N, C-alpha and C positions, 0 to 999 in steps of 0.2 A: 504256577504261573511261567510263562515265558516269553520271551521278547525277543525279536530277530530284527538286526540293522543291517541293511545291504548298504554298502558304500562304494559308490562308483566315481571313476574319473579317469585320469590320463596321467602317466609318469610324470614327476615332479610337482605334483598337485599337494603332496602330502596325505595321501588316501591312507598310508599306512601308519603314521603318525596319529592320525585322527582315530583310526582303528585300535590303535594300543590305548589310546586316552580314553576311549568310551569303554574297552575291555578292563582296563584298569579301574574305573570308576565303578564297574558293575561289581567287580571283585572286592572292592571296598565296601560296596555297600552290602557285602554278604551274600552276593548270588554265585551260583555255579556258572563258570564261563567258558564259552569254547569259539575258537576264532578258526578261520581259513583266509587265505588269499590267494589271488590269481594276479600275477604281473608279469607275464611272457615279455613282451617287448616294451615295456614300462621305460626303460631308459631311453628309449627313442619315441617317447610321445604315444606309447600304445595304450590301451585299455588296462584299466587296474581295476579290480573288483575284491572286496574284503567284506567278510561276513562276521558279525558279532553277533553270538546268540547268548542269553542268559538266563537264568532262572531256575526253578526248582526241577522241571521236567526237560532238561537239556542233556540229551546223550549224544550228540552227533554236533560236529563243527559246519555241517552243511543244512541247507533248509530248502525245502522240497520249492519247486516253481509256484511263485502265487502265495507263498508264506510270509513276506516279508512283512513286518509291522511298520517299518520305516524304511523308506529309501531316502538316502543321502546322497544329492547328485552334485558333485564338484563341478561337472562340465555338462551343459547344456545337450549336447548331441548324445552323449553316454548315458545322461538320464533318461532320454527317449529309448535309446537301445534296451535300456534296463528295465523298462515298466513291466514286463512280463515276470519279473521276480516279485513283484506286488499284486495288490487285488485292488477292488473297487473300493476297499476300506483302510488300506494302507495309507500313512501319511507320506506325503513327498516333500523334501526340502530342496529346491533347485537354486543352484549357483546361474546367474544369467551371463557369466563372462567367459567366453568361449575360449578355446586353445586349439588355435588353427592347426590343421595336419599340414604337413610338408608340402604336399599336392595343392594345397589352397595357398599357403604363404608363398609358393612360387608362382602363383597365377594359372596353374593349370585347371583347378576346379574352384568351385564356390562352396562357401559354408551356407548352410541353410540360415533364413533367418531366423532371429532369436525368439521375436514374438510367435512366428507360426509353431517353432519347437514348444513354446510355452503353452500354446492353444492344443497341438498335439497331445500334450501330457493332460491338459485339462479335459480334452474329450473323452479321456479313457478313466480320469480319476480327478472328481473335484478339489480332492483334499490336499492341493499342493500350494505351499507357500515358496514365494520366490525372493531372491535378493542377489545383489552385485557384491559378493564377497570380496574380488580382489579390490574394487572401489572402497570399502570400508576397511580392508586391510591397509591400504594406501594411506587412508585418513588415521588410522592408528600409529602408522609410520612406517611399515613395507610392506610391499604386495605378497612375500611370501608367508605372510601371517595369514592368509585367506583360510588356511584349514582352521585356524583357532577362531576365526569368524564363524565358520560353518558348526564347529562345537557349540559354540554360544547360541547359535541358532538350535540347535537341538535341545539345548536346555531350555528353551523358551516353548518349546513345544508341549501341548496339554496332556498327552496320553505317556510320555514317556515315564518310566517307573525308575528315574533318576532325579536327583534334585540339582539346582543349580550349583550349589556349594559343592557336591559331590563331582561333578565335571570340572568345575573349576580348580578344585584340589588336584585332580587325575592331570589335567593340563599343566599345573605348575610343577608337579614332580616330573613330568614326561620332558619339559624344555631345558635347556642350558639355563644357568642362573643370569646371565647377561640378556638373555632375550625374553625373561619374565614378564616384565613391564609391558612390553611390546605385545605379546601374546596374550595377557591380562585385559590390555585395552582392547584389542581386536576381539576378542570374546565378548565382552561387556557392549561393543558394538553389534556385533551378531543377534546377541540376546536383545537388546533394544529394537533392532530392524524387524524381528518378528514378533516381539510382544506389541510394540505399536501397530 
């Protein structure tokens, strides 16, 4: 068995924390785990890609193009840009809240319509579920907990070989104690958003 998760987003969204939580959960479940990350201009809102691979037959932290079992898209445009990492049977969890690039925020460019981005994903892969992770994180207490919402969403996916408790425990172990209640509430909201 081997399983690959490609996590995509932009700097500041908590992609690297999410990959750490997923990798820790897989390791605690007894799997062999390998991870890699690319975050060149992440501090300036640039693209971030993290790969988490686990299972008995994992010998490299990198996955061939088209080999992802799950694409976890923290940002809509980055999710579309990363579709080549998966294939027609990959699962996709897509956050609907965009992070506007500086040129868009300054009024020099336009961000694509989020609905059209979702349709672009669905035209390539029907196995996409969407949620507004930032809105759910705000409901939990703070927008910065959107990554915990996304991890909760992963826990609700049917084909992932990790349990809800394994992911929840890894999240608890990865965040400072003063933020545990916030992150657990966000995790549960993400789980329920996908399960419902």
